[in-house]
N, C-alpha and C positions, 0 to 999 in steps of 0.2 A: 495812603499815608498823607500826613499833613503836619505842618509846623506853623504855629501861629503865636502871636504875641498877646500879652494881657498885662493889665496894670494891677499892682498890689502895693499898698502903702506908699504911693507916689512914685514907685519905680516900675520900669518896664522889664518884664521877664518873658521867656519863651517856653513853649510847651509843644510836645509832639504827641500824635495820636495815631495808632496803627489798628486797623480792623481788617482782618483777612478771613475769608470764608473759602473752604475747600470747593473746588470745581467738581471733584469726584464724589464727594459726600457733603452735601449742603448742611448737614447737621454739625459738621466740624467747623467751628468758628473760634478764632482767638483774637483778643484785643489787648493792646498795651497803651498806656498813657502815663506820661511823667512830665512834670513842670519844674520850675525853679531855675532854668538855665538863664544865664546872664546875657548870652548872645545867640543869635539865630544860627551861626555856624556851629556852635557847641551842641545845640539841640538837634541839628541835622545830622551831625556826626553820630550821636547816640541813637538817633532814629534809624540810621542805616545798620548799625550793629544789632539793634533789636529786630529789625526787619529780617535779617539773616537768621536769627534764632527762631523767630516765629514761623517763617517758611519751612525751616528744618523740622520744627515740631509738628506743623501741619502734615508734612510728608510722612513723619513717623506715625501719626494717628491714622493717616490714609492707609498705610501698610497694615495697620491692625484691623482695618475693616470697620463695619457698622457695629453698633451696640446690639445686644441681644433684644432689647426692646424694639429697636428699629427693624430687626429681622422679622420679629413676630408681626409687626404692623404691616410691613411690606408683603409678607406672605399672605396675610389676610386680605389686603387691598388687591393683590394680584388675582386671587381666586374669586373675589367678588366682581372684579372688573371683567375678567375673561371667562369666568365660569369654569366648571369642572364636571366631567362625566363621572368622576369618582366621588366627589364630595358636594353635598347640597350646601346652600348658603347657610342654613342653620348649623350644619356640621362644622363648617369653617369657623363660625362664631364660637361654637362650643370648644373647639380645639384651641383657638387663640385665648379664650378665657381660661381654659385649663392651664395652658402654658404660663400665662401671666400670674395666675394664682400660686403656682408651686415654685416659680423661679423668681420671686421678688428680689432676692439678693443678686441675681444675675443681670437684671434689666439694664442698669446703667454701665455695665462692663462691656468692653469689646467682646463680641462673640468668640473671636479667635483665641481669647485668653482664658476662656472657661475650660477647665480641665476635667479629666476623668475622675479626679478626686472630688471635684465639685459635684459631678454626676452621682458618684457613689454616696456622698453625703445627702444628696437630695432623696435618693431612693430609701436610704436608712431612715430619714426623717418621716417619709411617708409611711413606712412600716411602723415606726414608733407611735404615729398618730392613729394607728388602727386600720390603715388602708390595706385591703387584702391583696393577694398576688395578682388577681385579675385587674384590679385598679392600677397597681404598680406597672403592670405590663402595658396598659393603655397609656399611662403617663409617659413611660419610656418610648412607646411608639410615636406619640405626638411630638415629643422633643426631637426624636430622630428625623421625623418627617420634615419639620420646619427647618432644622439645622442643615440637613442635606440639601434642601431647596436653596438655602442661603449660599452653600458652597457651589452648587450648580450655577447660580446666578452671579457668581464671583463677588458676592457681598461679604463673604467670610474668606479671608485670605490666610493660607497656611495649612490649617487642619484638613484632613481627608475624611474624618469621621466625627460624629457628634460626641459630646461628653458622656453620653450614656450608652454608646455603642458597645455591645458585648458584655455589659454588666449583668450580673445575676440578680434576679428578683427573689422575693420570698417563695418558698415552696408552695406549689398549688394546693389549696385546701381540698379536702374530700368533697366530692360533688354532692350537693344537696338534692333531695328529691323535689322536682318542680311541684309547685302547688297546682292542684287539679281538683275538680269536682267529679264525684261519681255520677253515674246515670241517674240514680235516685235523688241525689243532691241537686242536680240540674232541674229535675222535674219539680222538686220542692221549691226551688228558687222561683221558677216561672209560675207555678201554681199559686204560691203565696202572693207574689207580686200582682198577679191578675185578680185574685180574690179580694185583695186589699185595695185594688184600684190605684196601685202605685204609679205615679206619673212616668216613671222610667221603665215600666214594664215593656212597652213596645221596643224601646232602645235595646234592652237586654235580650229580648227575644230575637230581634233581627240580627244582632251581633252573634249570638250563639248558634243561629241557624245559617249563617253565611260564612263565619270565620274571618270576617273583615277586621282590619285594624281600626282603632278608634277614629282616626282622621278620615278613613274611608267611609265608615258608617255615617259620620257627620256630613260627608260630601254627597250622600245619596240624593238623587232627584228622581221623580217619577219618569222623567224623560230618559233615564238610564235603564228603564225596565221594559222588557218585551214579554208580557204575560198573556196567557191564553184566555179566551172568554170563559164565562161561568159555565156555559153549556159544554164547552170542550173540557173544562176541569172535571165536570161530572163524569164524562166519558173516560178521562184519564184515570180516575180513581178505580175503575173496574179492571184496569190492566195490571199485570204483575209489576211490583215495585221497580224492577230494573228497566222497565219499558216506559215508565211514566215521564211525562214532559209537561210541566206547568209553566215553562218559560225560563228566562234567564235574566240576570242582572249584569250589565256591562260596567265595570269599574274603570273610571278614567281620571279621577281626581281624588285628592286627599287634603284635608284641612291641616295647615301648619300653624300651631298655636303660637310659636315663637315669632314667625313672620307675619302672623295675623292675616293670612291669605291662603287661597287654594294653590296647590302645586301638583306635580305628577305623583304617582304612586311610588312607594319606597323602591321597588325594583325598576322603576322608570319605564314600565310598559303596561298597557291596559290588559285586563283579563276578564274572563266570564265566570259567574257563579251560578250554577243551576238552582232553580227554585223548587223547593220541596212542597208537598201538599200543605204542611203546617205553615211554612213561610208564605205560601200563596194566600192563605186565608187572612194572615196578619196584614199583608200588603194591600189586599183588597179592602180591608177595614180601614187602613190608613188613608186610602183614597177618599174616604168619606169626610175627612177632616181637612181643614185649611190651616197649615202651619206656616204659611208665608212662602215667599219665593225670592229669587235673585236672578242675576243674569244667566245663571246656569240652569234655572228651571224651578219647578215646584218641590218644596221640601217634602221628603218622605216622612220624616220624624220631627217631633218638636225640638226646637233649638233652644234649650234652657241656657241661661247665662252661666250656670255652674259648669255646664258641659263645654261651652265655648272657652271658658277660662281655665279648663283643665282639672276640674275637681270630680270627674266621673268616678275615679277609684274610691274616693272618700264616701260618695253616696252609696256605691255598691257594697263596700265593706260594712258600713253602718247597717244596711238592710240585712246582710248575711248574719251579722251578730244578732240582730233582732229576731230572726227566725230560727236561729240555732244551727246554722251550717258554717263551715270554715269561711272566715272572711278572706276574700280573694281580690286580687287586682282586676281592673277592667280587662286588661290584656289576657287574663287567664281564660276568659270566655272564648277567645280565639283558640287557645291551647286545648280547651275542652272539645271544641268543634273538630279539630284535627285528630286528637287522640281517639275520640269515640268513632270517627269515621274509619280510622285505620284498624281499630279493634273489631269493627264489623266486617273486615276483610276487603275494604276498598283499597285498591293498589296505591302504594305510596306515590307513584308518579302522577296519578290522578289528583291526589290530595295536594301535591306540590303545585299543580297547575291552578287549582282552585284558590289556594292560599297565597300564591305569588312567590314561591321560593325558587330561586334559580338553581340551587344545588342541593344534593342529598344531605349535606352536613347538618343543615337546620332541621330537616325532616327526621333525621335519625334519632333525635332526642325524643320525638313523639312516638316513633316506632318502638323504641325501647320502653317507653312509658306504657304503651298499649300492650306490650309483651307478645305480639303476634308471632314473631320469629321463634320464640321459645315454646309457644303453645303446643302441648302434646309431645314435646321432644323426649320427655322422660317416660312416657307411657310405652310399655312394651319391653322394658328392660328384662322382665321375667326372671328375677333373681330368686324369688321365694318358690320352692317346689310346691306345686299344687296341680294335681291331675285334672281337677274339674274347673280350674280357672279361679283367679282371685276374686272376681266380682261376685261369684256365686256364694262366697263365704264371708263377705264383708260384714263385720259386726255393726249394727246400727249404733251410731254415736249417741242417739237419743236413748235407746234402750240401755246402753252401757252406763250412761250418766244416771238414769233412773235407778239402776240396780246398785250403783255404788255411791249414791248421794249421801247415805248415812255412814259411810266409812270414813273415819277420821284419818287424816294424813299425818 
């Protein structure tokens, strides 16, 4: 607080100035200033009155807690400073960005004053803008996460739940069939890419033969591989498929495009990928090239700028359209790897280890897609009476079509 004199039109006047910042919440700051008093005593009297009002207002604002914008920023700063075993740095950034994007009207308001009505309006707006139920649930989860953190840290005073706690989202849409390539389509992709000398051929081949994620393939180094010699490889080819061993790849790092650096794998533990005979030949060929190196070792694959910048899906889709197969995302190559392994009878637990899945929930999607659990289940119902067996009297579909091709329907 301060009272000072000033001159105006040849006369002396007095003015007071009050500037108070909350000790609990530095973002709360109130100022008052007024002049025109003819005496110092009069200015000091009004200053004391205003000081009581300002401190009372500061206390009221302190009881409301921090603004929603402050809560988001503090949550983000906390996880960046101390780290988290649950959320990577890029995930923290994504969550904070998502919260700010959808709660623009909340940002300047005290978080404690945001109501369930506000939350319901937010989810309705998301639905009206075409966001599906999955997206709405994610948005709801992010807001719950940040808001509850604010309550736990005593930055939000009063409420015990977030504004979207317990609110219903839109009904879950019917599940779509995941995009996948058949065995023949995969062979077409790799054959055409190789024949046309497409620069991305080795990248696609290594990805589909390892089931690695995009960032993991980008992070591969020759030092991560333990391959057998050429002489041993020839000996291994003579063995039964289930006994062959051409070496392994040990995955320890993944490229993070958002952070522009390498980090741990998504599951945050290293894993091994067995090398097949097909993959072995590609890797041995890659050893003949020099694609550069860094502190982690020698690059296995060429590091195109489009790949580093995250355009790998566009390149793949464009080539798929060019050769007449379904245009798929880059991540679909990993799905193809898992699905076709499972369909060949490889145990799901083995596929989970190779792909780096911690629980069966993720793998179940590919198990259903492969249809291994259902295979042969309906064979043997034996509903149609036939003493000699069904297969002995199955009519050839080809002969049937030929015999009836001139019959108009």
